[in-house]
C-alpha positions in Angstrom: -17.7 -27.8 -72.2 -18.7 -31.2 -70.8 -20.8 -33.4 -73.2 -22.8 -36.5 -72.7 -20.2 -38.8 -74.3 -17.7 -37.9 -71.5 -20.1 -38.9 -68.7 -18.9 -42.1 -66.8 -21.2 -45.1 -66.7 -23.6 -44.8 -63.7 -23.6 -41.1 -63.5 -26.7 -38.9 -63.8 -26.4 -35.5 -65.4 -28.7 -32.7 -66.5 -28.9 -31.6 -70.2 -27.9 -27.9 -70.6 -27.9 -27.5 -74.4 -28.2 -29.4 -77.7 -26.0 -28.4 -80.5 -26.3 -29.3 -84.2 -29.1 -28.9 -86.6 -31.4 -30.8 -88.9 -32.1 -34.4 -88.6 -29.5 -35.1 -85.8 -31.0 -32.4 -83.6 -34.6 -33.5 -84.4 -33.7 -37.2 -83.5 -32.2 -36.2 -80.2 -35.1 -34.2 -79.2 -37.6 -36.9 -80.4 -35.9 -39.2 -77.9 -36.9 -36.9 -75.2 -33.5 -35.3 -74.6 -34.3 -31.8 -73.9 -32.9 -29.1 -71.8 -33.2 -29.6 -68.0 -33.9 -33.3 -68.3 -31.8 -35.9 -66.2 -30.1 -38.5 -68.0 -28.5 -41.6 -66.5 -25.7 -43.3 -68.5 -26.4 -47.0 -68.1 -23.7 -48.7 -70.3 -21.3 -47.9 -73.0 -20.5 -50.5 -75.6 -16.8 -51.9 -75.6 -15.8 -49.6 -78.5 -17.6 -46.6 -77.1 -20.7 -46.8 -79.4 -23.6 -46.8 -78.8 -24.2 -45.3 -75.4 -27.3 -46.6 -73.5 -29.2 -44.2 -71.4 -32.2 -43.9 -69.2 -34.3 -40.9 -69.7 -37.8 -40.3 -68.3 -38.0 -44.0 -67.3 -37.3 -45.1 -70.8 -34.1 -46.9 -71.9 -32.6 -45.8 -75.2 -29.4 -45.9 -77.2 -27.6 -42.9 -78.8 -24.6 -42.7 -81.1 -21.4 -41.3 -79.7 -21.5 -38.5 -82.2 -25.0 -37.5 -81.1 -23.9 -37.7 -77.4 -21.1 -35.3 -78.3 -23.7 -32.7 -79.4 -25.4 -32.7 -76.0 -23.9 -30.4 -73.4 -24.5 -31.5 -69.8 -23.8 -30.0 -66.4 -20.7 -31.4 -64.8 -21.3 -33.7 -61.8 -20.3 -32.3 -58.5 -17.0 -33.9 -57.3 -16.4 -33.5 -53.6 
């Protein structure tokens, strides 16, 4: 399983599935992170938290623990 917290800075990936429940899942979905949406990883803080993303034209920050609950498609490496 490849999750959003593993994506290198500058890569764009597509969300496959969101794990978790309750408030964490609701917060992720309220930010517009839903299955099938493209996400660009803009920057990661020096200690790895937070992760800054660009989703649907908006820039947002997400905690590393939340990013670990988001499964994404692995980028094609040629």
